[in-house]
N, C-alpha and C positions, 0 to 999 in steps of 0.2 A: 446057379443064379440064387441073386437077394430080391428077395420079393421085397421091394419099398421103393416107395414115389420119391423121384429124387428133384430137384429144379431144375432147368433150365429154358432158356431164352434163345428161341429164331430173329434173323434181322428181323427189324423193320425197320423199310425201305420210307416211310412215310405213315405220319400217326395224326385225325380229327378227330375233333370230338360235336359231330353235326346234333348231340340234345344234348340238353343238362336240364336235370331236373331238383326237386326239391332234397333229395336225398341222393339217389344217382344220377346215372350219365351214362348214355351212350357212346363209344369209340368207336373209328375205322380204322384196320392197321392194316397194310400191305406188308405182308408175311411172306420172307421166301423162302420158298420149298427146300427138302437136300437136291431134288433135280437142277435148283435154281431158275424155278418159272416162283410168279411171285403173285398170290392171291391174295386178294379183300377179308378180310375178316371183321364182321360183327360183334359185339359184345356190348355186354351194362355194366359200368361198373359199381361195384353194392362196396359199402364199407365196410360190410361183415357184420357177425348178427353174434349172438351168443340165446343159448334156450337151455331150461329148466326140466330134467326130467325128477319132477319132488316124490318123492316115498315115505308114505306118513305108517304109523303102527300098526294098522292093520295090512298091510302089503298092495295099499292101493295108487293108484298114480293120480296126484289132482292132472285135472284137464280142461279145459278150457276152449266153450261152442263160439268161433269166432265166422263173420260174415266175409268172404276174399272175394270182391270184387270179379279180378283177371278169372278165375276158374268158374266162378257163378254159384259160392257154394257156402254152407255153414261149417265149415271143420272143425273137429276134435282136434285142437293141439295140447301141446304142453305151454306152459308159459316161455315169451320170447320177445326181444327187440333187437335195434341194432345197436351195435356202436357207434354212438353219437359220437365221440371225442377220436379224432385219429390218437393211438396210441394208448387207448383209454385198457385200464385192467380189465380182463374178460369178466372174473371171478365178482370185481365191484357190478360190472354194469349186468349180469345176471342175478344178483344180489337184489339190485334196485329192481328190475323187471319181476319178481318174485314177489316183491314187495307192493310192484306198482298193480299187476295183474291180479294179483289174487292176495294179498295181502296177511300173506304169511315172510315165515322166516326159518329158517334153516341152522342148525350147527354142523352141521358135518357132510362139505362137498367133496368131488372129487371129480373127475374129468372122465367122461365115458367115452367119446368119441368128439373125434375129426372130421367136418368132410369138408367135399368142397360142393355146391347144394346140385349146381347145372353146368360145369366147367367147358362147357360144349358151346356157352354162350352167355357165359356172366360171369364172374371174376369174386363171386361171393364166398367166402369161408365161414362155417358155421363151428364152433365150439359147444356140443352137449355135456352139460353138466350132470350127475346126479346131487342132488341136495336129502339129505334122511333130517333125522331129529327136527325132524319140522312142527312147527307151532305159529297161530296166531300174533302178527305182530301189533306192534301196539301201539296208539296214538289213533289221528282220524287216518280213514281211507282217503288213498290217490283218487284224485277227481278224474274219470275219467272222458275220455270227448270222439268224435265221430264211429263206428262200426266198435269203437269198447264198450261204448255206451249198451250195447244191445248182445255182451258175452253173457253167457250163462257158466254155471260150472258142474260137477261130477269133480267124485273119486272111483275110479274102476280099478278090481283086484289085474294084481300083475297077468294072470294064466288068461282072464277074459280077453283082454287086451292083445294077446299073441292072437287069442282066436280071432278076436278083429281083423286083427292086420292082416293073417294070411287067409280069410272069407275078401277081403276088399271092400270091407266098408269103414277104416277109418283108411287115409291118404295123406297127413302131413309128414313130411321127410322127416322132421326132426323127433317125430312123436315116432315111427315107423322104427328108426335108428334108434334113436333113445329106447324104446322099450326091447330091443331084439339085442342092442349090445347087453342090457343089462341082463338080463336070460343067457345069452353070452358068458359074460363074466362070472354069475355064479354055476355055470357047468364047469368052466375052468379055477382059475386060481381064487377068485373070489373079490369080494366088491375092498373088501380092504386091500389088493392088493393092484386097482386100479389108478393112474397116474393120478398124483396130489393138484390140487385144483392150482393150483401155482406152475403147472408143470407150460414148460417153455410151448411157444406156438406160432413156429415162422409163416405162416401165413400169414397174419397179424401181431408183429411182433408189439411187445407191451414194457413197459417200466412198471415194478413190482408196490 
């Protein structure tokens, strides 16, 4: 048996969009089950996201502390953002987010992991990048708004982040997946064997 996720689409008898928001919406599909029954499934429709695990020369990860209203927490996270433009190149979006949220640039980019965040209730797909050879970006800082006006920053050693993940002290999924993927890659074929930054991403196809 080959262990690999595969695309598949069951018959949808009807679909509706009872809610449309600024960036996301809610869809209701009547889906035909294997036994022929029809079951209603509600889920959030999401444009997709990118996240960046930025690693400095001292083996520290750049973190952002930001309020997240749905979970009523200030979470430590890695820089991330929406794919605002359909078909947008995810690397370009990741470079933009690293600049806007942290005023940082990077010379070396790789793909760490591609994940569906909550596939039982949302179609959000996230590509998590590894960014190395980082430095402060040129020019003026991006003007923040809303929750981003209250952000704070830290650089935390990789080993300490792993401890925090396993202790249940940090919860952001991109941070958790990113740092554990980093450690796993180092213990395997090495970081230079990671997929290139422009690797295909079937969940969110893009142009070069």
